[in-house]
Structures are given as structure tokens and as C-alpha cells.
matplotlib code that plots the C-alpha trace (Angstrom):
import matplotlib.pyplot as plt

x = [-21.4, -19.5, -16.0, -13.4, -11.0, -7.2, -6.6, -2.5, -0.9, 2.8, 4.6, 5.4, 7.1, 8.1, 10.4, 7.7, 4.1, 1.9, -0.2, 3.4, 4.2, -0.2, 1.1, 4.4, 3.0, -0.6, 1.9, 4.7, 1.5, -0.1, 3.9, 3.3, -0.1, -3.0, -6.6, -5.9, -9.4, -8.4, -6.5, -6.9, -5.0, -4.6, -1.6, 0.0, 3.3, 6.4, 9.8, 10.9, 14.3, 15.3, 11.9, 11.2, 9.3, 11.7, 9.5, 6.3, 4.9, 1.8, 0.4, -1.9, -4.1, -4.5, -7.8, -7.4, -9.6, -8.7, -9.1]
y = [-0.3, 2.8, 3.7, 6.1, 5.5, 7.2, 7.3, 7.5, 7.4, 5.1, 4.0, 0.5, -0.7, -4.3, -5.9, -8.6, -6.6, -4.3, -6.7, -7.3, -3.9, -3.9, -7.2, -5.5, -2.0, -3.5, -6.0, -3.8, -1.3, -3.8, -4.7, -0.3, -0.4, -2.0, -2.2, -1.8, -2.4, -1.7, -0.3, 1.5, 2.7, 5.5, 6.1, 3.5, 3.5, 1.8, 2.1, 1.1, 0.3, -1.1, -1.7, -3.6, -3.6, -3.3, -1.4, -1.6, 1.2, 2.6, 4.6, 3.0, 5.1, 2.3, 2.9, 1.6, 2.3, 4.0, 2.8]
z = [17.9, 16.1, 15.8, 14.0, 11.8, 10.1, 7.0, 6.3, 2.9, 2.7, -1.0, -1.6, -4.3, -5.8, -8.5, -9.2, -10.0, -8.5, -6.4, -5.0, -4.0, -2.4, -0.1, 0.6, 1.6, 3.5, 5.5, 6.5, 7.8, 9.6, 11.2, 12.4, 13.1, 15.4, 13.6, 9.8, 8.0, 4.2, 2.0, -1.1, -4.6, -5.1, -7.7, -9.8, -11.5, -13.4, -14.1, -17.6, -18.6, -21.5, -23.1, -20.0, -16.2, -14.0, -10.5, -10.2, -7.0, -5.6, -3.5, -1.0, 2.1, 4.7, 6.7, 10.3, 13.6, 16.3, 19.9]

ax = plt.figure().add_subplot(projection="3d")
ax.plot(x, y, z, "-o")
ax.set_aspect("equal")
plt.show()
């Protein structure tokens, strides 16, 4: 069986961790896109305030299979 997939770029943030930011991004993408099959972390960064990390950011390449 052949298939064709598309990749879209999204960004997500969390006040907890990189893992949570990825989970939030994939969950949100899955609400809009059908057949999400994977995600690649393209970029990561953090915001720092008073020497402490306050926000974790990720940029994801989300793959979904076209119908």
C-alpha cells in the first residue's frame, strides 16, 4: 500500500519542560490534522528569568498522512 505524507511546522511552549512542550504541540496538531504519524524536534530554546528557566519552547516538524 502506498501513501503520501505532508509535513508542517508548528511551535509549542510549556512552563514545565521540553517533553511537555512536545506533548502539547503534538496533541494540538492532532486536533486539527488527521493521521498524524510523527514529529521531529527541529529547534529548542528556553526563556530565563532571574537565572531560572521559566518557559521551554520547541519547533516541531509534524508529519501527517494524506487521505
